[in-house]
C-alpha positions in Angstrom: 0.0 0.1 -0.4 3.0 2.5 0.8 4.5 2.1 -2.8 0.9 2.2 -4.7 1.3 5.7 -2.3 4.4 6.7 -3.9 3.2 6.0 -7.3 0.5 8.2 -6.3 2.1 10.8 -5.5 4.1 10.5 -8.5 0.9 11.0 -10.9 0.3 14.1 -8.8 3.9 15.6 -9.2 2.9 15.3 -13.0 0.2 17.1 -12.9 2.5 20.0 -11.5 1.3 19.6 -7.8 5.0 19.3 -6.9 4.5 20.3 -3.2 1.9 18.2 -1.8 3.4 15.3 -3.5 6.7 16.0 -2.1 5.3 15.6 1.4 4.4 12.4 0.2 7.2 11.1 -1.5 10.2 12.4 0.9 11.2 15.2 -1.7 12.5 12.4 -4.0 10.7 14.4 -7.7 12.1 17.6 -5.7 9.9 20.8 -5.0 8.0 23.0 -7.5 5.3 25.3 -8.4 2.2 24.1 -10.1 2.1 25.3 -13.7 -0.5 28.0 -14.3 -0.5 31.3 -16.2 -2.7 32.2 -19.2 -4.1 28.8 -20.9 -2.9 28.5 -24.3 -2.2 25.3 -25.7 -1.0 24.6 -29.2 -0.4 21.3 -31.2 3.3 20.3 -31.4 4.4 23.3 -28.8 5.9 23.4 -25.4 8.2 24.7 -22.7 10.6 23.4 -20.7 11.7 24.4 -17.2 14.6 24.1 -14.5 12.6 23.9 -11.1 14.6 24.6 -7.6 13.9 24.0 -4.2 14.9 27.2 -2.3 17.7 26.9 -0.2 18.3 23.2 -1.6 20.5 22.3 -4.2 17.6 19.7 -5.7 17.0 20.5 -9.2 13.9 18.9 -11.7 14.0 19.2 -15.4 10.6 19.5 -16.2 8.8 19.4 -20.4 5.2 20.6 -20.5 4.3 19.7 -24.2 1.0 19.9 -26.3 1.0 16.4 -28.4 -2.4 16.0 -29.6 -6.2 17.2 -29.7 -9.3 14.9 -29.6 -13.0 15.8 -29.1 -14.0 15.1 -25.6 -17.9 14.9 -25.2 -18.3 17.7 -28.1 -15.3 19.7 -26.4 -11.9 20.0 -27.3 -9.6 18.1 -25.4 -5.8 18.6 -25.2 -3.1 15.7 -25.0 -0.4 17.2 -22.5 2.6 15.4 -22.0 4.5 16.2 -19.2 8.1 14.9 -18.6 10.3 14.9 -15.7 13.7 14.0 -14.7 16.2 14.1 -11.9 18.9 11.6 -10.4 16.2 10.1 -7.9 13.6 9.1 -10.5 15.4 9.2 -13.5 12.7 10.3 -16.3 9.1 9.8 -16.3 6.4 10.9 -18.7 2.9 11.5 -17.9 0.6 12.0 -20.5 -2.9 13.9 -19.8 -5.7 14.7 -22.0 -7.2 17.7 -20.6 -10.2 19.7 -21.6 -10.1 22.9 -21.2 -13.4 25.2 -19.5 -12.9 28.3 -18.7 -10.4 29.2 -16.2 -10.5 26.0 -15.4 -10.0 22.7 -16.5 -10.4 18.7 -16.3 -8.1 15.7 -17.1 -10.7 12.3 -18.5 -7.4 10.2 -19.0 -3.8 9.9 -18.0 -1.6 7.7 -19.4 2.5 7.1 -17.5 5.4 5.4 -18.2 9.1 5.3 -16.9 12.4 4.7 -18.4 12.3 0.8 -19.7 8.7 0.4 -18.6 5.8 -0.5 -20.9 3.2 2.9 -20.9 0.0 2.4 -18.0 -3.1 3.7 -18.2 -4.3 5.2 -15.1 -7.5 4.0 -12.9 -10.5 6.6 -13.3 -10.1 7.0 -9.5 -6.7 7.7 -9.6 -7.4 10.4 -12.4 -10.5 11.6 -10.2 -8.2 12.2 -6.9 -5.6 14.4 -9.1 -8.6 16.2 -10.5 -9.4 17.4 -6.8 -6.0 18.8 -6.1 -5.8 20.8 -9.6 -5.9 24.9 -9.2 -7.5 26.9 -11.9 -4.7 27.1 -14.5 -5.6 31.3 -15.4 -4.1 33.3 -12.5 -5.6 36.4 -13.3 -8.0 36.2 -10.7 -5.7 35.6 -8.1 -3.4 37.9 -8.5 -2.4 41.6 -9.0 -0.8 43.0 -12.6 2.4 44.5 -11.9 2.5 45.2 -15.3 4.9 44.3 -18.0 8.9 43.8 -17.4 11.5 42.6 -19.8 13.1 39.2 -18.2 16.0 37.1 -19.6 16.0 33.4 -19.0 18.4 30.7 -20.7 15.2 30.5 -23.4 15.7 34.3 -24.2 14.5 37.4 -23.5 10.5 38.0 -23.1 8.5 40.9 -22.6 6.2 39.6 -19.7 3.0 40.2 -17.5 4.3 40.3 -13.8 1.9 39.2 -11.7 1.6 38.9 -7.7 -0.1 36.3 -6.1 -2.8 37.9 -4.1 -2.0 35.0 -1.3 1.4 35.9 -0.8 2.8 32.2 -2.4 5.1 34.1 -5.6 4.9 36.2 -8.5 4.7 35.1 -11.7 6.2 36.0 -15.5 3.3 35.4 -18.5 4.1 36.0 -21.8 1.4 35.2 -24.8 4.5 33.8 -26.5 5.0 30.3 -25.0 2.7 27.5 -25.2 0.9 26.0 -23.1 1.0 28.3 -19.9 2.9 31.3 -20.9 5.1 30.6 -17.9 8.2 32.1 -18.3 9.9 32.3 -14.5 7.8 31.8 -11.2 9.0 32.7 -8.0 7.8 31.5 -4.7 8.6 30.7 -1.1 9.9 27.2 -1.4 11.3 27.2 -5.4 11.5 29.1 -8.6 10.8 27.7 -11.8 12.7 29.1 -15.2 12.3 28.9 -18.4 15.1 27.3 -20.2 13.8 26.1 -23.6 10.7 26.8 -26.4 9.8 23.8 -28.3 7.8 24.4 -31.3 8.3 20.8 -32.8 6.8 18.1 -29.7 6.0 14.8 -30.6 4.7 11.8 -28.3 7.4 10.6 -26.1 4.8 7.4 -24.6 6.0 4.5 -26.9 3.9 0.9 -26.8 0.5 0.8 -26.8 -0.7 1.1 -22.8 -2.1 -1.2 -20.5 -4.1 -1.5 -17.3 -2.2 0.1 -14.2 -0.1 -2.3 -12.6 2.6 -1.9 -9.5 4.5 -4.8 -10.5 5.4 -3.9 -13.5 6.8 -0.6 -12.5 9.3 -2.2 -10.3 7.5 -1.3 -7.3 6.2 -5.1 -5.7 8.2 -7.5 -7.9 10.7 -7.8 -10.7 10.6 -5.7 -14.5 8.9 -7.7 -17.1 10.8 -9.1 -19.7 
């Protein structure tokens, strides 16, 4: 049961809820803010970030790409793919079918793959649990507009809107030039998140046909599959 809880936490991290998941995982995936800004999904585009815990040397690289689009109950759904890597966990890819609805969004499917393992479709109860923890992706109603500023990151220099969260959780710099969230930089109490690369040719990293979720096949309860 404990190992299943750890995997569930990893799934939440893939949705950007790194702070909540890190408490359950002992910080294996590092601490990081939830990617939020202005929701602008464009198929084939994406962004790569470096996330660092404040006061610690822990770093994590995360790339968020839009790799597909399909209809979900008459609405446009987008396949978001998050790729994360750090020395403790290696590389993990989480693919989510996300349906925008105003400032909010819902996740209807999740597929996860770790290096050397088959892709797995997450059960609906895990999808629902992760969905309950999500926050609105559009921060404008929850932040004070501090004006437009020039921001330089490893990905280049951007004219970005500076937003300061009303709850004191941090500051974000947002540009419409970057998809899917527009996030250029985030400075929070516990972590920082900086854009390191703008992706213009994003492709699906999930390989193979997804199988039903099975912790044994993830190396969490037995030998890896042959």
